C-alpha positions in Angstrom: 0.0 0.0 0.0 1.3 3.5 -0.8 1.6 6.2 1.8 -1.5 8.3 1.7 -3.8 5.6 0.6 -7.1 6.0 2.4 -8.5 2.5 2.8 -11.0 1.5 5.5 -12.5 -1.8 6.4 -16.0 -2.6 7.5 -16.7 -5.8 9.3 -20.4 -6.9 9.5 -21.0 -8.7 12.8 -24.6 -7.8 13.4 -26.4 -10.9 12.2 -28.2 -13.6 14.1 -26.2 -16.5 12.6 -29.4 -18.6 12.8 -28.4 -21.1 10.0 -25.1 -21.9 11.8 -26.7 -22.1 15.2 -23.7 -20.3 16.8 -22.7 -16.6 16.8 -20.0 -16.5 14.1 -17.9 -13.6 15.4 -17.3 -15.4 18.7 -16.4 -18.8 17.2 -12.8 -19.7 17.5 -10.3 -20.2 14.7 -6.7 -21.3 15.5 -7.4 -20.6 19.2 -8.6 -17.0 18.7 -12.0 -15.5 18.2 -12.9 -15.1 14.5 -13.6 -11.3 15.0 -10.0 -11.0 16.4 -8.5 -12.9 13.5 -10.3 -10.7 11.0 -9.3 -7.4 12.7 -5.7 -8.6 13.0 -5.6 -9.5 9.2 -6.7 -6.0 8.4 -4.1 -4.5 10.7 -1.4 -6.7 9.1 -2.5 -5.2 5.8 -1.8 -1.8 7.4 -5.5 -0.8 7.4 -6.0 1.1 10.6 -9.5 2.5 9.9 -11.6 -0.5 10.9 -15.3 -0.3 11.7 -17.2 -3.3 13.2 -20.9 -3.1 12.7 -22.7 -4.7 15.6 -26.3 -5.4 16.4 -27.4 -8.7 17.7 -25.2 -9.7 20.7 -23.4 -6.4 20.5 -22.6 -6.5 24.3 -20.7 -9.7 23.7 -18.5 -8.1 21.0 -17.8 -4.6 22.4 -15.0 -4.8 25.0 -16.2 -3.6 28.4 
């Protein structure tokens, strides 16, 4: 990425996950929460403007 590039990421984590039967953002992948894995991948790509859209189960995603 070139200096000055304005790239942002939006992560949609607001759904019910009813077909899966478990709340996807809080499932684990390689010992970490999926939401953490996704955020870290964006950070590794030098994207610092990251927005997570929450709705259902928001209190479980937003750090206290």
